[in-house]
C-alpha positions in Angstrom: 119.3 73.0 125.1 117.9 75.1 122.3 114.2 75.2 121.7 114.3 76.5 118.1 117.0 76.5 115.4 117.0 78.5 112.2 118.7 76.9 109.3 120.6 79.4 107.1 120.8 77.1 104.1 118.9 75.1 101.6 118.7 71.7 99.8 119.8 68.4 101.3 121.8 69.9 104.2 118.8 72.0 105.3 116.7 68.8 105.4 119.5 66.9 107.2 119.6 69.5 110.0 115.7 69.5 110.2 115.9 65.7 110.7 118.4 66.1 113.5 116.4 68.8 115.2 113.2 66.7 115.1 114.9 63.7 116.7 116.2 66.0 119.4 112.9 67.6 120.1 114.0 71.0 118.8 111.8 73.1 116.5 113.2 74.1 113.2 112.9 77.2 110.9 113.7 77.0 107.2 114.6 80.2 105.4 114.2 80.1 101.7 114.3 82.2 98.5 111.3 82.6 96.3 112.8 79.9 94.0 112.8 77.4 96.9 109.2 78.0 98.1 108.3 74.4 97.2 111.4 72.8 98.6 111.3 69.8 100.8 113.0 71.7 103.6 110.1 74.3 103.6 107.6 71.5 103.6 109.1 69.6 106.6 110.4 72.4 108.8 108.2 73.6 111.7 108.2 77.1 110.3 109.5 78.8 107.1 110.4 82.4 106.2 111.0 83.8 102.7 114.2 85.9 102.8 114.5 87.1 99.3 114.5 86.5 95.5 116.3 83.6 93.8 119.8 85.0 93.6 121.9 83.9 96.5 123.3 87.4 97.2 119.8 88.6 97.9 118.6 85.6 100.0 121.0 83.0 101.4 123.9 85.5 101.6 121.6 88.3 102.9 122.7 88.5 106.6 120.2 91.2 107.6 117.3 89.1 106.2 118.5 86.0 108.0 118.9 87.7 111.3 115.5 89.3 111.0 113.9 85.9 110.3 115.6 84.5 113.4 114.2 87.4 115.5 110.7 87.2 114.1 110.5 83.4 114.7 112.1 83.5 118.1 115.0 81.2 117.2 117.7 80.5 119.8 120.4 79.5 117.4 121.4 79.5 113.8 122.9 76.6 111.9 124.8 77.6 108.7 125.1 74.1 107.1 127.9 74.2 104.5 128.6 76.7 101.8 126.9 80.1 101.7 127.7 81.9 105.0 129.0 78.8 106.9 132.6 80.1 107.0 131.9 83.8 107.2 133.4 85.1 110.4 131.4 88.3 110.2 128.1 86.4 110.0 129.1 84.3 113.1 130.1 87.4 115.0 126.8 89.2 114.1 124.8 86.2 115.2 126.3 86.3 118.6 126.0 90.1 118.8 122.3 89.8 118.2 121.8 87.4 121.0 121.6 84.1 119.0 124.0 81.2 119.2 126.1 80.3 116.1 126.2 76.5 115.7 129.9 76.5 114.6 133.3 77.5 115.8 134.4 80.8 117.2 134.6 83.7 114.7 138.3 84.1 115.3 138.9 80.5 114.3 136.8 80.9 111.1 138.8 84.0 110.3 142.2 82.4 111.0 141.6 79.2 109.2 139.8 81.0 106.3 143.1 82.6 105.2 145.2 79.8 103.9 148.5 81.6 104.6 147.6 82.3 108.2 146.1 78.8 108.6 149.3 77.2 107.3 151.5 79.3 109.7 149.2 78.6 112.6 149.1 74.8 112.3 152.8 74.6 111.5 153.6 76.3 114.8 151.3 73.8 116.5 153.1 70.8 115.1 151.3 69.8 111.8 153.5 69.0 108.8 152.9 71.4 105.9 153.6 71.3 102.1 157.0 73.1 101.5 156.1 76.6 100.3 156.3 80.3 100.8 156.2 81.6 104.4 153.6 84.1 103.4 151.9 85.9 100.6 153.8 86.5 97.3 153.5 90.3 96.8 155.2 90.4 93.5 155.9 88.2 90.4 159.6 88.5 91.0 159.3 87.3 94.6 157.2 84.4 93.5 159.6 83.4 90.7 162.6 83.5 93.1 160.9 81.1 95.4 159.9 78.8 92.5 163.4 78.6 91.3 164.7 77.7 94.8 161.9 75.1 95.5 162.1 73.6 92.0 159.3 73.2 89.5 156.5 72.3 89.4 155.0 74.7 91.9 151.4 75.6 92.7 150.1 79.2 93.0 147.1 79.4 95.3 144.7 82.1 96.4 145.0 82.8 100.1 141.3 83.2 100.5 140.4 80.5 97.9 138.8 77.2 97.6 137.2 74.8 95.0 140.2 75.2 92.7 139.6 78.8 91.9 142.7 81.1 91.9 144.9 78.0 91.5 147.6 77.5 88.9 150.1 74.7 88.3 153.4 76.0 86.9 155.9 73.5 85.4 158.5 75.8 83.9 160.0 79.2 84.5 158.7 80.6 81.2 155.1 80.0 82.2 155.4 81.5 85.7 154.5 85.2 85.1 151.3 84.5 83.1 150.1 81.9 85.7 150.9 84.3 88.6 148.8 87.1 87.1 146.0 84.7 86.2 145.8 83.3 89.7 145.6 86.8 91.1 142.9 87.9 88.7 140.8 84.7 89.5 141.4 85.2 93.3 140.2 88.8 93.1 137.2 88.0 90.9 136.0 85.0 93.1 137.0 86.1 96.6 137.6 89.9 96.5 141.2 89.3 97.5 144.1 88.8 95.1 146.6 87.6 97.7 148.4 84.4 96.5 151.0 82.1 97.9 153.2 79.3 96.6 153.6 75.6 97.4 155.6 72.8 96.0 153.4 70.8 93.7 153.0 67.2 94.6 152.7 64.9 91.5 150.7 61.9 92.9 149.1 62.7 96.2 146.0 61.4 97.9 143.5 63.8 99.6 143.1 62.6 103.1 141.0 64.6 105.6 140.5 64.1 109.4 137.1 64.8 111.0 137.6 66.6 114.3 135.4 67.8 117.1 136.1 70.1 120.1 133.8 71.4 122.9 133.8 74.4 125.3 135.3 72.3 128.1 138.7 71.7 126.5 137.9 68.3 125.0 139.0 67.4 121.5 138.7 64.2 119.5 139.1 62.9 115.9 136.7 60.5 114.2 139.0 59.0 111.7 139.8 59.9 108.1 138.0 60.2 104.8 139.7 59.6 101.4 138.5 62.3 99.0 140.9 61.7 96.1 138.4 61.2 93.3 138.1 64.8 92.1 137.5 66.8 89.0 138.9 70.4 88.9 139.6 70.2 92.6 135.9 69.3 93.3 135.3 66.1 95.2 133.0 63.5 93.6 133.6 60.4 95.7 134.6 60.0 99.3 135.2 56.9 101.4 136.3 55.8 104.8 138.5 54.4 105.9 141.1 55.2 103.2 142.1 52.0 101.3 145.8 52.9 101.5 146.5 54.0 105.1 147.9 51.7 107.7 146.3 51.7 111.1 149.4 53.3 112.7 149.3 56.1 110.1 145.7 56.9 110.7 146.1 56.8 114.5 149.2 59.1 114.3 147.7 61.8 112.1 144.3 61.6 113.8 145.9 62.1 117.2 148.0 64.9 116.0 145.0 66.7 114.4 143.0 66.4 117.7 146.0 67.8 119.7 146.2 70.8 117.4 142.5 71.8 117.8 142.8 71.2 121.5 145.7 73.7 121.7 143.6 76.1 119.5 140.6 75.9 121.8 138.5 75.0 118.8 134.8 74.4 119.4 132.5 72.4 117.1 133.0 70.3 114.0 135.8 70.8 111.6 137.9 69.0 109.1 141.7 69.2 108.7 142.7 68.3 105.1 146.0 66.8 104.1 147.8 65.7 101.0 149.4 62.3 101.4 152.3 61.1 99.3 155.0 58.5 99.9 154.0 57.9 103.5 154.0 61.6 104.4 151.1 63.9 105.3 151.1 67.6 104.4 148.5 70.1 105.8 146.4 71.7 103.1 143.6 73.5 104.8 141.0 73.4 107.5 137.3 73.7 107.0 135.5 75.2 110.0 132.1 73.7 109.3 130.3 70.4 108.7 131.4 68.8 105.4 129.3 67.6 102.5 130.8 64.1 103.0 130.1 63.9 106.8 127.7 60.9 106.3 130.7 58.7 105.4 132.0 59.2 109.0 128.5 58.7 110.4 128.2 55.4 108.7 131.4 53.9 110.1 131.0 55.3 113.6 127.2 55.4 114.2 127.5 59.0 115.5 125.1 61.8 114.4 127.5 64.6 113.7 124.8 67.3 113.2 123.3 66.4 116.6 126.8 66.6 118.1 127.3 70.1 116.6 124.0 71.2 118.2 124.9 69.8 121.6 128.4 71.3 121.6 127.1 74.7 120.6 124.6 74.5 123.5 127.5 74.2 125.9 127.3 70.5 126.5 130.5 68.4 126.6 131.3 66.0 123.8 129.1 62.9 124.1 131.8 60.9 122.3 134.8 59.6 124.3 137.9 58.8 122.4 138.3 55.3 123.9 134.7 54.4 123.0 134.9 55.2 119.3 134.7 52.1 117.1 135.1 52.2 113.4 133.0 49.5 111.7 133.2 48.4 108.1 133.6 50.6 105.1 131.5 53.5 103.6 131.5 55.3 100.3 129.6 58.4 99.2 129.0 59.7 95.7 127.8 63.2 95.0 125.0 63.3 92.5 124.9 66.5 90.4 122.3 67.6 88.0 124.8 67.8 85.2 125.5 66.1 81.9 127.8 63.2 82.8 130.0 63.8 79.8 130.1 67.6 79.4 129.4 68.5 83.0 127.0 71.3 81.8 124.3 71.9 84.5 120.9 70.4 83.9 118.3 72.2 85.9 114.6 71.4 85.3 111.7 69.3 86.5 112.1 65.8 87.8 109.4 63.8 86.2 110.1 60.5 88.1 112.2 59.8 91.2 113.0 56.6 93.1 115.5 56.5 95.9 117.6 53.3 96.4 117.1 51.3 99.5 118.0 48.1 101.3 120.6 47.2 104.0 123.4 49.7 104.3 122.0 52.3 101.8 121.4 55.9 102.6 120.2 58.6 100.2 120.5 62.2 101.4 118.6 64.5 99.1 115.8 67.1 99.1 114.5 66.2 95.6 111.1 64.5 94.9 109.0 63.6 91.9 107.7 66.8 90.3 110.3 69.0 92.0 111.9 71.6 89.7 115.7 72.0 90.3 116.4 75.8 90.1 119.3 77.1 88.0 120.6 79.5 90.6 122.5 77.3 93.0 125.1 74.5 93.1 124.2 71.6 90.9 124.5 68.9 93.6 121.0 67.4 94.2 121.8 64.4 96.4 124.3 62.1 98.0 124.2 58.3 97.9 126.0 56.7 100.8 126.5 53.0 101.3 128.0 50.9 104.0 129.4 47.4 104.0 131.3 45.1 106.3 134.4 45.7 104.1 135.3 47.6 100.9 134.5 44.8 98.6 130.9 44.4 99.9 130.6 48.2 100.0 131.4 48.5 96.3 129.0 45.7 95.3 126.2 47.5 97.3 127.1 50.8 95.7 126.9 49.4 92.2 123.5 47.9 93.0 122.2 51.2 94.6 123.3 53.3 91.6 121.4 51.1 89.2 118.4 51.2 91.4 118.3 55.0 91.6 115.8 56.8 89.2 116.0 60.5 88.5 114.2 61.2 85.2 113.6 64.6 83.6 117.1 65.9 84.1 120.6 64.6 83.4 122.7 63.5 86.4 126.2 62.2 87.0 125.0 58.8 88.1 126.3 57.1 84.9 129.7 58.7 85.5 129.8 57.3 89.0 128.8 53.8 87.9 131.7 54.0 85.4 134.2 55.3 88.0 133.6 52.6 90.6 134.0 49.8 88.0 137.5 50.9 86.9 140.3 48.6 87.9 142.3 51.4 89.6 139.3 52.4 91.8 138.5 48.8 92.7 142.1 48.3 93.8 142.3 51.6 95.5 145.2 52.7 93.3 144.3 56.3 92.5 145.4 59.9 93.2 143.8 63.3 93.1 144.8 63.5 89.4 143.5 60.1 88.4 140.0 61.0 87.3 140.9 63.9 85.1 143.5 61.8 83.4 140.9 59.0 82.8 138.3 61.5 81.5 140.8 62.9 79.1 141.4 59.4 77.6 137.7 58.4 77.4 
């Protein structure tokens, strides 16, 4: 087992990894920018190293500085968390080349799944259902338009190296295709340095269902059930829950088993998530994330399994501690992402937190690195915390979530807590009758 792990990240996920390390008797090293010198991760880690100025490109994306910090502190392994360099195959490769262990999958799997065209072709060959679409990249506007005519509008133009809704355009009629195609390519180039795009049939009322998977170096592979992540704004998840309120037991068993079989055939090692669109009883592969997810606590709450600790054990060469026939799903869990944003305009609201009180009580978990007096820097993602609740069933879970939101105090900055309180009280959400487009339609009518 590792003696010391360097955490190449910040905020709540850095603190989450520090907690797992401490419970496992492993020392932790927090790297930080000058803007994060007073962060909770720096306060609680066994060691800390400043790796650069506030801008992410000069600190959390600075591979040489991170590797130097690992060498100076004598770390055995590096955990990338999520975001930043977590799905950077070059980073994973360089970690291994410099004698450290990367707590994540093999670089070739990060590379393969990071290109959406290659990922789609790979999983299709291994037996996963995919959204009808182009077999590869659309090199020209004419080629794309020809496919769109054959498939029928609406279609979705997507960046091959994309994510988070960037480089993505919905086209509902032939006359709008050329402009959308060019816009998608420009956005893809600007955000990912790659203007490759491909096309898919656009589904009108899908749910976003993802399967948590795990593989080890001994050929074992399992799934830990699904999460429903359909409450989204501009393709960004805001609320996640498990189990999905719309899936039947036979459906979740079938897609979970299929996902586990695919990663077993791939020889995948570590945590990952296979994401699907679900419509009219059919699943369609969307993408695979080769890292731990923001919403992993939802799965932890219904299984009782520490996914970060499992990542560490698997990276150290141990077999999975979880056996398929021993996994038990208990109750219902919901997570809301709390952003430092205006709940109406979604404009970021960095600044000093004057008062803070975390909710508590049975079945309530608050994952965050904020504290009273902490100043939220303006340089990074606006998410400042995650409120996760668990109940014996969805009804109890919703009651508990409403209580916990009201109990949470974050003064000095604006947050999206009022928006979440409004969302979970809407009839469609309470009944589970929503799609990935539901929230944006509701916000447009408010």
